[in-house]
Steps between C-alpha positions, in 0.01 A plus 500: 500500500158570355478645151274804501312661216409868483211539739282713276323259265481750214845648551731459203777418462496235772805424712584146609743516794716237665768637730695755301374362170224690316340373180269738316192396302352742246160504333506623142283518190634311201498661151186294427323635805534194724610530863830328573718474807876550498745375761827695519768230501858593595619142553759521222632838615311690231134588513257315283122481514327162521143522372200314645136495383342551843569632847516167692766358269704821516483516881596133529797552267605811697485306828712221354751748363520680835581171674771419247661843531481489880667159511767634267571791737543257789748296298688814391530621860651165602757488217861437600788705360586216262142479376486877457824487300357222279191711440705806403719288272196349326343842446829631359530212252143550376527878467652502147199303377248727673353198679389506862603228743142388563424476129819300446420269790147444371629415153766262632246330725266441204790365294603264778148359505545411134855364491593414859841659556712806423738310266195394298380862485837599353484215248150606400618857449795383290267288288262794457787726393615246240143448381429872469828619356466833325495462126565734210223510241672404174341383174580145397633633168755724675608218726548269202714759320717549809545125546606443139742796517650357819548156344660662195747695716589180681600332174203275430512321167313632197290185491402532866414869459289415197307241698442751782375764257261251342351362820503823700365687200192278499461557872527876457228500234259329735583677826470871434504594868736547792682189615357530851148481354556168324337224703557127525171442318607734217818304438340158525212595269743638245720188510197274463365706209820460296447125443873439534684172475638370832849623410381845388288529813808425710710750302246779547479426871880518523502841333212623714684385811806695387282808452344445842839487673611816320181675608566406864858629486387831349208532750241471227356203691500398864636156575363270769766312695253234616147414404231592755268212594168473315579803288617570147871567480658795327369600160700332224695277737241228544444440129870515415601268783234237461414501133 
């Protein structure tokens, strides 16, 4: 069926029709005084306006959208009861997240282009969740105090507690910030600046690793379960794991 445009050349808004589908194109003045053209797009179930700099591009986009919507109506009319039930079930599952089925399908399709399969999409989401775990902003000094108190309650020896206070005390003096703001480079630069003997360097790294693990447990730092390719691993973890 032929797509028709409003017959009057200067009539606005213009209507692009294909069967029962109507796509409207508006001509508007932008805040800066430029003429722009807006295509009313209901493809996702909610109206949005797609902006174009000139009339030909807007009309072409409206024609394309009308064809897509018309084809969608044909498919919807031919849906079986099972397909209709699947559709209703999908909409119901997405409702709590305020996400439309089309938007969800578009997002999944883009993800599949990147990773190849649904199991890989789930793995990527799990990795992202682990990578972006919510953290509690806590000063390094407070975290050190909590860790030493915990070790004391668990019966650590006086000698061990003294060593922790000494090493962690030096760390506290140099890192007067939240634990989640301490970077790999910060730690490495500090270790290198201390001009430590090999044994002392190892001892400080051991204590820092202990502090790192405590920070992860108390959500002061996010821990990465696996290192992403060609990217820096979690703050702290790389320096403490690889010296």
